[in-house]
N, C-alpha and C positions, 0 to 999 in steps of 0.2 A: 448541535449535533446534526450530522448528515442523515437525511432521510433517503432511503433507497429509491423511492419513487421520484426523486428530484435530481437524479444523476444526469449530468450533461456529458455525453460521450463525444469523442471526436469522430472523424470519418472512418477510423479503424476500430471503433468501439473500445477505445482505450481512455483512461483517465490519468493525466499526469499527476504525480505525487511527489511532494517535497517532504522529506523526513527531517525534523529539526530536533536536536538534542534538547531535552527538557531543561537541563541546568545551564548549559553554556549558551544556548540559543543558536548554536552553529548548525549549518546545513550538514546533514550526515550523508544523504544520498538523494539523488533525483532519479525516479524510476517511473515506469508506467504500470498501471493495474487495469483490470477490467471488472465488470460487475461480479463475476464469480469470485475473483480474488478478494474483492472487498467484502463480500459475504463471508468468505472463509476467515478473513481477518477479524471481523466483528464476532464471529462465533467462537473461534479458537483463542482470541486475544494474542495472536502471534501474526506478524505481518507477512502476507503473501503478495507476491508481485508477479507480473507477466513479462517473460523474456520475449521481446519482439523478434529478435533474430532467429531463435530456435523454436519459437512459438510454444512455450510451455509455462506452466505456473510453477513458481519456486517459493519455498519458505525461506525467508532471510535467516541465515545462520545455521541452516540444516547441516552444512559441511564444516563451516568455520567455527560454529559455536557462538558467533556474534549475533544472537537473536534480537530482533526488534519486538519487544514484548509490550503487552498491555496498552494498545493504542486507544486510550480513553478519550483523547481529545482529537477527534477527526472532524475537521471543518471544511466547508465548501467555501472557496474564495470567490 
């Protein structure tokens, strides 16, 4: 499990994230997150990401209903 004090951020303070479907093992989405988004994800158990273009935090599925829930397995590569 990822420890918050071991985060390795890039020069923009972002963390690249690859979301993989638990059952099919297919890549669902490649996005960026930051430390605040990761904390929100761990607290709420719903995935929060960072929009680099518009510079805001978004909850995946808020509008579409396609939520990424219960991110129990968050690993550092």
